[in-house]
N, CA, C and O atoms as a GROMACS GRO file, in nm:
protein
  608
    1UNK      N    1  10.965   9.122  11.483
    1UNK     CA    2  10.910   9.149  11.352
    1UNK      C    3  10.800   9.256  11.364
    1UNK      O    4  10.710   9.244  11.447
    2UNK      N    5  10.809   9.356  11.282
    2UNK     CA    6  10.712   9.465  11.285
    2UNK      C    7  10.581   9.422  11.218
    2UNK      O    8  10.582   9.347  11.120
    3UNK      N    9  10.471   9.470  11.272
    3UNK     CA   10  10.340   9.443  11.214
    3UNK      C   11  10.319   9.534  11.092
    3UNK      O   12  10.396   9.627  11.070
    4UNK      N   13  10.214   9.506  11.014
    4UNK     CA   14  10.183   9.591  10.898
    4UNK      C   15  10.154   9.734  10.942
    4UNK      O   16  10.192   9.830  10.874
    5UNK      N   17  10.086   9.748  11.056
    5UNK     CA   18  10.055   9.882  11.107
    5UNK      C   19  10.183   9.955  11.145
    5UNK      O   20  10.198  10.074  11.115
    6UNK      N   21  10.275   9.886  11.210
    6UNK     CA   22  10.403   9.949  11.248
    6UNK      C   23  10.485   9.985  11.124
    6UNK      O   24  10.548  10.091  11.119
    7UNK      N   25  10.484   9.899  11.024
    7UNK     CA   26  10.555   9.929  10.899
    7UNK      C   27  10.495  10.049  10.828
    7UNK      O   28  10.568  10.134  10.775
    8UNK      N   29  10.363  10.057  10.827
    8UNK     CA   30  10.296  10.171  10.764
    8UNK      C   31  10.327  10.300  10.840
    8UNK      O   32  10.352  10.404  10.779
    9UNK      N   33  10.326  10.294  10.975
    9UNK     CA   34  10.360  10.411  11.056
    9UNK      C   35  10.504  10.454  11.028
    9UNK      O   36  10.531  10.572  11.006
   10UNK      N   37  10.596  10.357  11.028
   10UNK     CA   38  10.738  10.387  11.004
   10UNK      C   39  10.756  10.450  10.866
   10UNK      O   40  10.834  10.544  10.850
   11UNK      N   41  10.686  10.398  10.766
   11UNK     CA   42  10.696  10.452  10.631
   11UNK      C   43  10.644  10.596  10.626
   11UNK      O   44  10.705  10.682  10.564
   12UNK      N   45  10.532  10.620  10.693
   12UNK     CA   46  10.477  10.757  10.696
   12UNK      C   47  10.571  10.854  10.765
   12UNK      O   48  10.591  10.966  10.719
   13UNK      N   49  10.629  10.810  10.875
   13UNK     CA   50  10.724  10.895  10.947
   13UNK      C   51  10.846  10.922  10.860
   13UNK      O   52  10.893  11.035  10.851
   14UNK      N   53  10.896  10.817  10.795
   14UNK     CA   54  11.013  10.833  10.710
   14UNK      C   55  10.981  10.919  10.587
   14UNK      O   56  11.061  11.003  10.548
   15UNK      N   57  10.864  10.897  10.526
   15UNK     CA   58  10.823  10.978  10.411
   15UNK      C   59  10.819  11.127  10.446
   15UNK      O   60  10.861  11.211  10.367
   16UNK      N   61  10.768  11.158  10.565
   16UNK     CA   62  10.750  11.297  10.603
   16UNK      C   63  10.872  11.363  10.666
   16UNK      O   64  10.898  11.481  10.642
   17UNK      N   65  10.945  11.289  10.746
   17UNK     CA   66  11.054  11.349  10.824
   17UNK      C   67  11.190  11.288  10.798
   17UNK      O   68  11.291  11.335  10.852
   18UNK      N   69  11.196  11.184  10.715
   18UNK     CA   70  11.320  11.110  10.696
   18UNK      C   71  11.402  11.156  10.578
   18UNK      O   72  11.366  11.248  10.504
   19UNK      N   73  11.514  11.088  10.563
   19UNK     CA   74  11.609  11.122  10.458
   19UNK      C   75  11.684  10.997  10.417
   19UNK      O   76  11.731  10.920  10.501
   20UNK      N   77  11.696  10.975  10.285
   20UNK     CA   78  11.789  10.875  10.233
   20UNK      C   79  11.920  10.950  10.211
   20UNK      O   80  11.934  11.026  10.116
   21UNK      N   81  12.014  10.928  10.301
   21UNK     CA   82  12.143  10.997  10.292
   21UNK      C   83  12.242  10.906  10.220
   21UNK      O   84  12.254  10.787  10.252
   22UNK      N   85  12.314  10.961  10.123
   22UNK     CA   86  12.412  10.880  10.051
   22UNK      C   87  12.526  10.969  10.004
   22UNK      O   88  12.511  11.090   9.988
   23UNK      N   89  12.637  10.906   9.983
   23UNK     CA   90  12.755  10.978   9.937
   23UNK      C   91  12.877  10.890   9.950
   23UNK      O   92  12.867  10.773   9.986
   24UNK      N   93  12.993  10.946   9.919
   24UNK     CA   94  13.118  10.874   9.934
   24UNK      C   95  13.180  10.910  10.067
   24UNK      O   96  13.204  11.027  10.096
   25UNK      N   97  13.205  10.808  10.148
   25UNK     CA   98  13.263  10.828  10.281
   25UNK      C   99  13.414  10.820  10.271
   25UNK      O  100  13.469  10.720  10.224
   26UNK      N  101  13.481  10.924  10.316
   26UNK     CA  102  13.627  10.933  10.313
   26UNK      C  103  13.684  10.910  10.174
   26UNK      O  104  13.798  10.868  10.158
   27UNK      N  105  13.602  10.937  10.072
   27UNK     CA  106  13.647  10.922   9.934
   27UNK      C  107  13.674  10.780   9.892
   27UNK      O  108  13.731  10.757   9.786
   28UNK      N  109  13.634  10.682   9.974
   28UNK     CA  110  13.667  10.543   9.946
   28UNK      C  111  13.544  10.461   9.912
   28UNK      O  112  13.543  10.391   9.810
   29UNK      N  113  13.443  10.467   9.994
   29UNK     CA  114  13.329  10.376   9.983
   29UNK      C  115  13.199  10.454   9.976
   29UNK      O  116  13.178  10.549  10.052
   30UNK      N  117  13.110  10.413   9.887
   30UNK     CA  118  12.978  10.472   9.882
   30UNK      C  119  12.900  10.421  10.003
   30UNK      O  120  12.910  10.304  10.039
   31UNK      N  121  12.822  10.508  10.065
   31UNK     CA  122  12.743  10.473  10.183
   31UNK      C  123  12.599  10.517  10.162
   31UNK      O  124  12.571  10.618  10.098
   32UNK      N  125  12.508  10.439  10.220
   32UNK     CA  126  12.367  10.470  10.218
   32UNK      C  127  12.318  10.463  10.362
   32UNK      O  128  12.348  10.366  10.433
   33UNK      N  129  12.242  10.564  10.406
   33UNK     CA  130  12.188  10.564  10.541
   33UNK      C  131  12.043  10.612  10.537
   33UNK      O  132  12.002  10.687  10.449
   34UNK      N  133  11.968  10.565  10.635
   34UNK     CA  134  11.833  10.617  10.658
   34UNK      C  135  11.840  10.701  10.784
   34UNK      O  136  11.894  10.657  10.885
   35UNK      N  137  11.785  10.822  10.780
   35UNK     CA  138  11.791  10.915  10.893
   35UNK      C  139  11.654  10.979  10.912
   35UNK      O  140  11.588  11.016  10.815
   36UNK      N  141  11.612  10.990  11.037
   36UNK     CA  142  11.491  11.066  11.071
   36UNK      C  143  11.528  11.156  11.188
   36UNK      O  144  11.588  11.110  11.285
   37UNK      N  145  11.492  11.285  11.180
   37UNK     CA  146  11.520  11.381  11.286
   37UNK      C  147  11.390  11.444  11.335
   37UNK      O  148  11.308  11.489  11.255
   38UNK      N  149  11.374  11.449  11.466
   38UNK     CA  150  11.256  11.509  11.529
   38UNK      C  151  11.299  11.576  11.659
   38UNK      O  152  11.407  11.548  11.711
   39UNK      N  153  11.215  11.664  11.711
   39UNK     CA  154  11.243  11.721  11.843
   39UNK      C  155  11.184  11.634  11.954
   39UNK      O  156  11.227  11.646  12.069
   40UNK      N  157  11.090  11.549  11.923
   40UNK     CA  158  11.032  11.455  12.021
   40UNK      C  159  11.093  11.318  11.994
   40UNK      O  160  11.071  11.261  11.888
   41UNK      N  161  11.170  11.263  12.088
   41UNK     CA  162  11.238  11.136  12.063
   41UNK      C  163  11.150  11.012  12.069
   41UNK      O  164  11.195  10.905  12.029
   42UNK      N  165  11.028  11.022  12.116
   42UNK     CA  166  10.945  10.903  12.135
   42UNK      C  167  10.922  10.822  12.008
   42UNK      O  168  10.939  10.700  12.011
   43UNK      N  169  10.885  10.883  11.895
   43UNK     CA  170  10.871  10.801  11.774
   43UNK      C  171  11.003  10.736  11.731
   43UNK      O  172  11.004  10.626  11.676
   44UNK      N  173  11.113  10.806  11.756
   44UNK     CA  174  11.243  10.753  11.716
   44UNK      C  175  11.288  10.638  11.806
   44UNK      O  176  11.357  10.547  11.761
   45UNK      N  177  11.248  10.643  11.932
   45UNK     CA  178  11.275  10.530  12.021
   45UNK      C  179  11.202  10.405  11.970
   45UNK      O  180  11.255  10.294  11.977
   46UNK      N  181  11.081  10.424  11.921
   46UNK     CA  182  11.005  10.312  11.864
   46UNK      C  183  11.073  10.261  11.736
   46UNK      O  184  11.082  10.140  11.716
   47UNK      N  185  11.120  10.352  11.652
   47UNK     CA  186  11.191  10.311  11.530
   47UNK      C  187  11.315  10.230  11.566
   47UNK      O  188  11.345  10.129  11.502
   48UNK      N  189  11.388  10.276  11.667
   48UNK     CA  190  11.507  10.205  11.710
   48UNK      C  191  11.472  10.066  11.762
   48UNK      O  192  11.543   9.969  11.734
   49UNK      N  193  11.364  10.056  11.837
   49UNK     CA  194  11.321   9.927  11.890
   49UNK      C  195  11.284   9.831  11.776
   49UNK      O  196  11.317   9.713  11.781
   50UNK      N  197  11.217   9.881  11.674
   50UNK     CA  198  11.171   9.798  11.564
   50UNK      C  199  11.281   9.763  11.463
   50UNK      O  200  11.286   9.651  11.413
   51UNK      N  201  11.370   9.860  11.435
   51UNK     CA  202  11.464   9.842  11.324
   51UNK      C  203  11.611   9.853  11.364
   51UNK      O  204  11.699   9.835  11.279
   52UNK      N  205  11.639   9.883  11.490
   52UNK     CA  206  11.778   9.900  11.531
   52UNK      C  207  11.825  10.041  11.503
   52UNK      O  208  11.745  10.135  11.498
   53UNK      N  209  11.954  10.056  11.487
   53UNK     CA  210  12.010  10.187  11.459
   53UNK      C  211  12.052  10.259  11.585
   53UNK      O  212  12.049  10.202  11.694
   54UNK      N  213  12.090  10.382  11.569
   54UNK     CA  214  12.139  10.461  11.682
   54UNK      C  215  12.063  10.592  11.691
   54UNK      O  216  12.009  10.642  11.593
   55UNK      N  217  12.061  10.646  11.812
   55UNK     CA  218  12.002  10.777  11.838
   55UNK      C  219  12.113  10.871  11.882
   55UNK      O  220  12.204  10.832  11.956
   56UNK      N  221  12.103  10.994  11.837
   56UNK     CA  222  12.194  11.097  11.887
   56UNK      C  223  12.114  11.225  11.905
   56UNK      O  224  12.015  11.249  11.836
   57UNK      N  225  12.160  11.304  11.997
   57UNK     CA  226  12.092  11.430  12.027
   57UNK      C  227  12.181  11.545  11.983
   57UNK      O  228  12.300  11.550  12.014
   58UNK      N  229  12.120  11.638  11.910
   58UNK     CA  230  12.192  11.752  11.856
   58UNK      C  231  12.141  11.878  11.925
   58UNK      O  232  12.022  11.910  11.915
   59UNK      N  233  12.229  11.949  11.996
   59UNK     CA  234  12.185  12.070  12.065
   59UNK      C  235  12.139  12.176  11.966
   59UNK      O  236  12.183  12.178  11.851
   60UNK      N  237  12.051  12.265  12.010
   60UNK     CA  238  12.002  12.370  11.920
   60UNK      C  239  12.114  12.464  11.878
   60UNK      O  240  12.206  12.491  11.955
   61UNK      N  241  12.104  12.512  11.756
   61UNK     CA  242  12.205  12.606  11.704
   61UNK      C  243  12.156  12.750  11.709
   61UNK      O  244  12.233  12.844  11.691
   62UNK      N  245  12.025  12.767  11.734
   62UNK     CA  246  11.968  12.901  11.744
   62UNK      C  247  11.890  12.913  11.874
   62UNK      O  248  11.846  12.813  11.931
   63UNK      N  249  11.873  13.035  11.918
   63UNK     CA  250  11.812  13.064  12.048
   63UNK      C  251  11.675  12.999  12.067
   63UNK      O  252  11.650  12.939  12.172
   64UNK      N  253  11.587  13.010  11.971
   64UNK     CA  254  11.450  12.962  11.986
   64UNK      C  255  11.429  12.818  11.937
   64UNK      O  256  11.315  12.772  11.929
   65UNK      N  257  11.535  12.748  11.905
   65UNK     CA  258  11.524  12.610  11.857
   65UNK      C  259  11.536  12.514  11.974
   65UNK      O  260  11.583  12.549  12.082
   66UNK      N  261  11.490  12.390  11.950
   66UNK     CA  262  11.498  12.286  12.053
   66UNK      C  263  11.601  12.181  12.014
   66UNK      O  264  11.645  12.174  11.900
   67UNK      N  265  11.638  12.100  12.112
   67UNK     CA  266  11.729  11.989  12.086
   67UNK      C  267  11.661  11.894  11.988
   67UNK      O  268  11.542  11.865  11.997
   68UNK      N  269  11.740  11.846  11.893
   68UNK     CA  270  11.690  11.756  11.790
   68UNK      C  271  11.741  11.615  11.819
   68UNK      O  272  11.857  11.597  11.858
   69UNK      N  273  11.655  11.516  11.801
   69UNK     CA  274  11.692  11.376  11.816
   69UNK      C  275  11.700  11.316  11.676
   69UNK      O  276  11.608  11.332  11.596
   70UNK      N  277  11.810  11.247  11.646
   70UNK     CA  278  11.829  11.186  11.515
   70UNK      C  279  11.841  11.034  11.529
   70UNK      O  280  11.922  10.984  11.607
   71UNK      N  281  11.759  10.962  11.452
   71UNK     CA  282  11.768  10.816  11.443
   71UNK      C  283  11.837  10.784  11.312
   71UNK      O  284  11.802  10.840  11.208
   72UNK      N  285  11.936  10.696  11.317
   72UNK     CA  286  12.017  10.669  11.199
   72UNK      C  287  12.047  10.521  11.187
   72UNK      O  288  12.079  10.454  11.286
   73UNK      N  289  12.036  10.470  11.064
   73UNK     CA  290  12.070  10.331  11.034
   73UNK      C  291  12.190  10.328  10.942
   73UNK      O  292  12.203  10.412  10.853
   74UNK      N  293  12.278  10.231  10.964
   74UNK     CA  294  12.390  10.208  10.874
   74UNK      C  295  12.345  10.143  10.744
   74UNK      O  296  12.227  10.113  10.728
   75UNK      N  297  12.438  10.122  10.654
   75UNK     CA  298  12.406  10.074  10.519
   75UNK      C  299  12.326   9.945  10.514
   75UNK      O  300  12.222   9.940  10.450
   76UNK      N  301  12.373   9.840  10.581
   76UNK     CA  302  12.304   9.712  10.577
   76UNK      C  303  12.165   9.719  10.636
   76UNK      O  304  12.069   9.668  10.577
   77UNK      N  305  12.152   9.782  10.753
   77UNK     CA  306  12.022   9.796  10.818
   77UNK      C  307  11.930   9.886  10.737
   77UNK      O  308  11.808   9.867  10.738
   78UNK      N  309  11.987   9.983  10.668
   78UNK     CA  310  11.905  10.072  10.583
   78UNK      C  311  11.837   9.993  10.474
   78UNK      O  312  11.719  10.015  10.446
   79UNK      N  313  11.909   9.901  10.412
   79UNK     CA  314  11.851   9.819  10.306
   79UNK      C  315  11.735   9.736  10.359
   79UNK      O  316  11.630   9.727  10.296
   80UNK      N  317  11.753   9.675  10.476
   80UNK     CA  318  11.646   9.595  10.536
   80UNK      C  319  11.525   9.683  10.569
   80UNK      O  320  11.411   9.645  10.541
   81UNK      N  321  11.550   9.800  10.629
   81UNK     CA  322  11.443   9.892  10.665
   81UNK      C  323  11.367   9.938  10.541
   81UNK      O  324  11.244   9.930  10.537
   82UNK      N  325  11.439   9.987  10.440
   82UNK     CA  326  11.373  10.038  10.320
   82UNK      C  327  11.294   9.928  10.248
   82UNK      O  328  11.186   9.954  10.195
   83UNK      N  329  11.348   9.808  10.247
   83UNK     CA  330  11.276   9.696  10.185
   83UNK      C  331  11.147   9.666  10.260
   83UNK      O  332  11.045   9.635  10.199
   84UNK      N  333  11.152   9.676  10.393
   84UNK     CA  334  11.034   9.646  10.475
   84UNK      C  335  10.924   9.750  10.459
   84UNK      O  336  10.806   9.715  10.454
   85UNK      N  337  10.961   9.877  10.450
   85UNK     CA  338  10.859   9.984  10.441
   85UNK      C  339  10.825  10.022  10.297
   85UNK      O  340  10.733  10.102  10.275
   86UNK      N  341  10.896   9.968  10.201
   86UNK     CA  342  10.877  10.005  10.060
   86UNK      C  343  10.731  10.000  10.013
   86UNK      O  344  10.688  10.092   9.943
   87UNK      N  345  10.653   9.897  10.049
   87UNK     CA  346  10.514   9.894  10.001
   87UNK      C  347  10.430  10.013  10.050
   87UNK      O  348  10.326  10.042   9.991
   88UNK      N  349  10.473  10.080  10.156
   88UNK     CA  350  10.396  10.190  10.215
   88UNK      C  351  10.452  10.327  10.181
   88UNK      O  352  10.386  10.428  10.208
   89UNK      N  353  10.570  10.334  10.123
   89UNK     CA  354  10.631  10.463  10.091
   89UNK      C  355  10.562  10.527   9.971
   89UNK      O  356  10.520  10.459   9.878
   90UNK      N  357  10.551  10.658   9.976
   90UNK     CA  358  10.495  10.734   9.865
   90UNK      C  359  10.601  10.836   9.818
   90UNK      O  360  10.646  10.830   9.704
   91UNK      N  361  10.638  10.926   9.905
   91UNK     CA  362  10.729  11.036   9.870
   91UNK      C  363  10.871  10.986   9.841
   91UNK      O  364  10.933  11.028   9.744
   92UNK      N  365  10.920  10.899   9.924
   92UNK     CA  366  11.059  10.854   9.912
   92UNK      C  367  11.072  10.717   9.846
   92UNK      O  368  11.178  10.654   9.855
   93UNK      N  369  10.968  10.670   9.782
   93UNK     CA  370  10.971  10.538   9.720
   93UNK      C  371  11.083  10.526   9.615
   93UNK      O  372  11.160  10.430   9.617
   94UNK      N  373  11.091  10.622   9.523
   94UNK     CA  374  11.194  10.616   9.418
   94UNK      C  375  11.334  10.622   9.476
   94UNK      O  376  11.424  10.551   9.431
   95UNK      N  377  11.354  10.708   9.578
   95UNK     CA  378  11.484  10.715   9.644
   95UNK      C  379  11.518  10.582   9.710
   95UNK      O  380  11.632  10.534   9.703
   96UNK      N  381  11.419  10.522   9.776
   96UNK     CA  382  11.440  10.395   9.844
   96UNK      C  383  11.480  10.285   9.746
   96UNK      O  384  11.571  10.207   9.773
   97UNK      N  385  11.411  10.279   9.632
   97UNK     CA  386  11.444  10.177   9.531
   97UNK      C  387  11.588  10.193   9.483
   97UNK      O  388  11.660  10.094   9.470
   98UNK      N  389  11.630  10.315   9.456
   98UNK     CA  390  11.767  10.340   9.412
   98UNK      C  391  11.867  10.307   9.522
   98UNK      O  392  11.973  10.250   9.495
   99UNK      N  393  11.835  10.342   9.647
   99UNK     CA  394  11.924  10.313   9.760
   99UNK      C  395  11.941  10.163   9.778
   99UNK      O  396  12.052  10.116   9.806
  100UNK      N  397  11.833  10.088   9.764
  100UNK     CA  398  11.841   9.942   9.776
  100UNK      C  399  11.927   9.885   9.663
  100UNK      O  400  12.010   9.798   9.688
  101UNK      N  401  11.908   9.934   9.540
  101UNK     CA  402  11.990   9.888   9.427
  101UNK      C  403  12.138   9.920   9.450
  101UNK      O  404  12.224   9.836   9.425
  102UNK      N  405  12.166  10.042   9.497
  102UNK     CA  406  12.304  10.082   9.522
  102UNK      C  407  12.367   9.994   9.629
  102UNK      O  408  12.479   9.946   9.612
  103UNK      N  409  12.296   9.974   9.738
  103UNK     CA  410  12.352   9.892   9.846
  103UNK      C  411  12.371   9.747   9.803
  103UNK      O  412  12.467   9.682   9.844
  104UNK      N  413  12.282   9.696   9.720
  104UNK     CA  414  12.297   9.560   9.666
  104UNK      C  415  12.422   9.552   9.580
  104UNK      O  416  12.497   9.455   9.587
  105UNK      N  417  12.445   9.654   9.500
  105UNK     CA  418  12.565   9.661   9.417
  105UNK      C  419  12.691   9.667   9.503
  105UNK      O  420  12.790   9.599   9.474
  106UNK      N  421  12.688   9.748   9.609
  106UNK     CA  422  12.803   9.761   9.698
  106UNK      C  423  12.835   9.626   9.763
  106UNK      O  424  12.951   9.586   9.769
  107UNK      N  425  12.732   9.557   9.810
  107UNK     CA  426  12.752   9.427   9.876
  107UNK      C  427  12.807   9.322   9.781
  107UNK      O  428  12.876   9.229   9.824
  108UNK      N  429  12.777   9.335   9.652
  108UNK     CA  430  12.822   9.236   9.554
  108UNK      C  431  12.967   9.260   9.510
  108UNK      O  432  13.024   9.177   9.439
  109UNK      N  433  13.025   9.372   9.551
  109UNK     CA  434  13.161   9.408   9.512
  109UNK      C  435  13.255   9.384   9.630
  109UNK      O  436  13.219   9.414   9.743
  110UNK      N  437  13.375   9.330   9.605
  110UNK     CA  438  13.471   9.313   9.715
  110UNK      C  439  13.500   9.446   9.784
  110UNK      O  440  13.494   9.552   9.720
  111UNK      N  441  13.530   9.442   9.913
  111UNK     CA  442  13.560   9.564   9.989
  111UNK      C  443  13.677   9.637   9.925
  111UNK      O  444  13.768   9.576   9.869
  112UNK      N  445  13.671   9.769   9.935
  112UNK     CA  446  13.776   9.850   9.874
  112UNK      C  447  13.846   9.935   9.979
  112UNK      O  448  13.794   9.959  10.088
  113UNK      N  449  13.963   9.979   9.944
  113UNK     CA  450  14.040  10.063  10.034
  113UNK      C  451  14.140  10.142   9.952
  113UNK      O  452  14.165  10.111   9.836
  114UNK      N  453  14.196  10.243  10.014
  114UNK     CA  454  14.301  10.320   9.948
  114UNK      C  455  14.435  10.250   9.972
  114UNK      O  456  14.512  10.291  10.059
  115UNK      N  457  14.461  10.145   9.896
  115UNK     CA  458  14.592  10.084   9.898
  115UNK      C  459  14.622   9.982  10.006
  115UNK      O  460  14.737   9.941  10.018
  116UNK      N  461  14.524   9.939  10.085
  116UNK     CA  462  14.553   9.835  10.184
  116UNK      C  463  14.581   9.704  10.113
  116UNK      O  464  14.519   9.674  10.011
  117UNK      N  465  14.675   9.627  10.166
  117UNK     CA  466  14.711   9.499  10.106
  117UNK      C  467  14.591   9.404  10.107
  117UNK      O  468  14.518   9.397  10.206
  118UNK      N  469  14.571   9.333   9.998
  118UNK     CA  470  14.466   9.234   9.990
  118UNK      C  471  14.328   9.289   9.958
  118UNK      O  472  14.232   9.212   9.952
  119UNK      N  473  14.316   9.419   9.938
  119UNK     CA  474  14.187   9.478   9.908
  119UNK      C  475  14.196   9.547   9.772
  119UNK      O  476  14.286   9.627   9.748
  120UNK      N  477  14.104   9.514   9.684
  120UNK     CA  478  14.108   9.567   9.549
  120UNK      C  479  14.045   9.706   9.540
  120UNK      O  480  13.942   9.731   9.602
  121UNK      N  481  14.107   9.796   9.464
  121UNK     CA  482  14.042   9.926   9.440
  121UNK      C  483  13.926   9.910   9.343
  121UNK      O  484  13.922   9.814   9.265
  122UNK      N  485  13.834  10.002   9.348
  122UNK     CA  486  13.721  10.000   9.254
  122UNK      C  487  13.768  10.038   9.114
  122UNK      O  488  13.861  10.117   9.097
  123UNK      N  489  13.704   9.980   9.016
  123UNK     CA  490  13.731  10.021   8.878
  123UNK      C  491  13.665  10.156   8.853
  123UNK      O  492  13.576  10.198   8.926
  124UNK      N  493  13.710  10.223   8.748
  124UNK     CA  494  13.649  10.350   8.710
  124UNK      C  495  13.501  10.332   8.678
  124UNK      O  496  13.419  10.417   8.709
  125UNK      N  497  13.468  10.219   8.614
  125UNK     CA  498  13.329  10.191   8.580
  125UNK      C  499  13.243  10.178   8.705
  125UNK      O  500  13.130  10.228   8.709
  126UNK      N  501  13.297  10.110   8.807
  126UNK     CA  502  13.220  10.093   8.931
  126UNK      C  503  13.203  10.226   9.004
  126UNK      O  504  13.095  10.255   9.055
  127UNK      N  505  13.309  10.308   9.008
  127UNK     CA  506  13.297  10.442   9.068
  127UNK      C  507  13.187  10.521   8.998
  127UNK      O  508  13.103  10.584   9.062
  128UNK      N  509  13.190  10.516   8.864
  128UNK     CA  510  13.092  10.592   8.786
  128UNK      C  511  12.950  10.541   8.811
  128UNK      O  512  12.857  10.621   8.822
  129UNK      N  513  12.933  10.410   8.820
  129UNK     CA  514  12.800  10.354   8.844
  129UNK      C  515  12.747  10.396   8.981
  129UNK      O  516  12.631  10.434   8.994
  130UNK      N  517  12.832  10.390   9.082
  130UNK     CA  518  12.790  10.429   9.218
  130UNK      C  519  12.760  10.579   9.223
  130UNK      O  520  12.662  10.621   9.285
  131UNK      N  521  12.844  10.657   9.159
  131UNK     CA  522  12.820  10.802   9.156
  131UNK      C  523  12.689  10.833   9.085
  131UNK      O  524  12.617  10.926   9.124
  132UNK      N  525  12.656  10.757   8.982
  132UNK     CA  526  12.529  10.779   8.910
  132UNK      C  527  12.410  10.751   9.002
  132UNK      O  528  12.313  10.827   9.001
  133UNK      N  529  12.416  10.644   9.080
  133UNK     CA  530  12.309  10.616   9.177
  133UNK      C  531  12.295  10.731   9.276
  133UNK      O  532  12.185  10.778   9.303
  134UNK      N  533  12.407  10.774   9.330
  134UNK     CA  534  12.405  10.882   9.430
  134UNK      C  535  12.348  11.010   9.370
  134UNK      O  536  12.267  11.078   9.433
  135UNK      N  537  12.389  11.042   9.249
  135UNK     CA  538  12.337  11.163   9.183
  135UNK      C  539  12.188  11.152   9.154
  135UNK      O  540  12.115  11.251   9.167
  136UNK      N  541  12.140  11.034   9.116
  136UNK     CA  542  11.997  11.015   9.092
  136UNK      C  543  11.918  11.036   9.221
  136UNK      O  544  11.813  11.102   9.219
  137UNK      N  545  11.966  10.982   9.331
  137UNK     CA  546  11.897  10.999   9.460
  137UNK      C  547  11.894  11.147   9.497
  137UNK      O  548  11.791  11.198   9.541
  138UNK      N  549  12.006  11.215   9.481
  138UNK     CA  550  12.011  11.358   9.515
  138UNK      C  551  11.920  11.440   9.424
  138UNK      O  552  11.860  11.538   9.468
  139UNK      N  553  11.910  11.402   9.298
  139UNK     CA  554  11.821  11.472   9.205
  139UNK      C  555  11.676  11.454   9.247
  139UNK      O  556  11.598  11.549   9.241
  140UNK      N  557  11.639  11.334   9.289
  140UNK     CA  558  11.502  11.310   9.333
  140UNK      C  559  11.465  11.396   9.454
  140UNK      O  560  11.349  11.434   9.469
  141UNK      N  561  11.562  11.428   9.538
  141UNK     CA  562  11.536  11.512   9.655
  141UNK      C  563  11.499  11.655   9.615
  141UNK      O  564  11.429  11.724   9.689
  142UNK      N  565  11.544  11.698   9.499
  142UNK     CA  566  11.518  11.835   9.453
  142UNK      C  567  11.401  11.843   9.355
  142UNK      O  568  11.371  11.951   9.302
  143UNK      N  569  11.336  11.731   9.331
  143UNK     CA  570  11.226  11.726   9.234
  143UNK      C  571  11.110  11.812   9.281
  143UNK      O  572  11.073  11.810   9.399
  144UNK      N  573  11.052  11.888   9.189
  144UNK     CA  574  10.934  11.968   9.220
  144UNK      C  575  10.812  11.904   9.156
  144UNK      O  576  10.820  11.845   9.048
  145UNK      N  577  10.699  11.916   9.224
  145UNK     CA  578  10.579  11.848   9.178
  145UNK      C  579  10.471  11.943   9.131
  145UNK      O  580  10.374  11.900   9.068
  146UNK      N  581  10.484  12.071   9.159
  146UNK     CA  582  10.382  12.167   9.121
  146UNK      C  583  10.444  12.274   9.033
  146UNK      O  584  10.547  12.333   9.068
  147UNK      N  585  10.382  12.298   8.920
  147UNK     CA  586  10.431  12.402   8.830
  147UNK      C  587  10.390  12.539   8.884
  147UNK      O  588  10.288  12.552   8.952
  148UNK      N  589  10.469  12.639   8.852
  148UNK     CA  590  10.434  12.775   8.892
  148UNK      C  591  10.308  12.817   8.819
  148UNK      O  592  10.287  12.779   8.704
  149UNK      N  593  10.223  12.896   8.884
  149UNK     CA  594  10.098  12.939   8.819
  149UNK      C  595  10.127  13.020   8.693
  149UNK      O  596  10.221  13.100   8.689
  150UNK      N  597  10.046  12.998   8.592
  150UNK     CA  598  10.058  13.070   8.465
  150UNK      C  599   9.991  13.207   8.478
  150UNK      O  600   9.880  13.216   8.531
  151UNK      N  601  10.057  13.312   8.431
  151UNK     CA  602  10.000  13.447   8.434
  151UNK      C  603   9.943  13.477   8.297
  151UNK      O  604  10.006  13.451   8.194
  152UNK      N  605   9.820  13.534   8.295
  152UNK     CA  606   9.766  13.579   8.170
  152UNK      C  607   9.654  13.500   8.125
  152UNK      O  608   9.598  13.526   8.019
   0.00000   0.00000   0.00000
């Protein structure tokens, strides 16, 4: 169990360097993930120890860049993580709330598939509701907080 200090640190790291990633995976299921990428893996090793998830290393794509370390949580673990750090989030608080709501909705719906026996397809209403959550999260990522200076 993470301490309040560890939760606050994790929230600050996630607020500054993290991402609420969401979308439709393989056109079948909506997915929500928490991702943090850094060039120094030490904070991410701590995140993995506290919250689970996986680490992967991405080689540099440009000459003067360094290898990037990415910490990633799957949908279920993302909900637990976001719920735990929610009281400390500032920048990504609204995204986290929507991601938790979306994942709760996904868990409450029977599993879906493209035509597998015994698995029900999503209704049009459910697709639309999930797409609306995903679009809201993506819109929040593009939100601007400072107006351009007025001339004159």
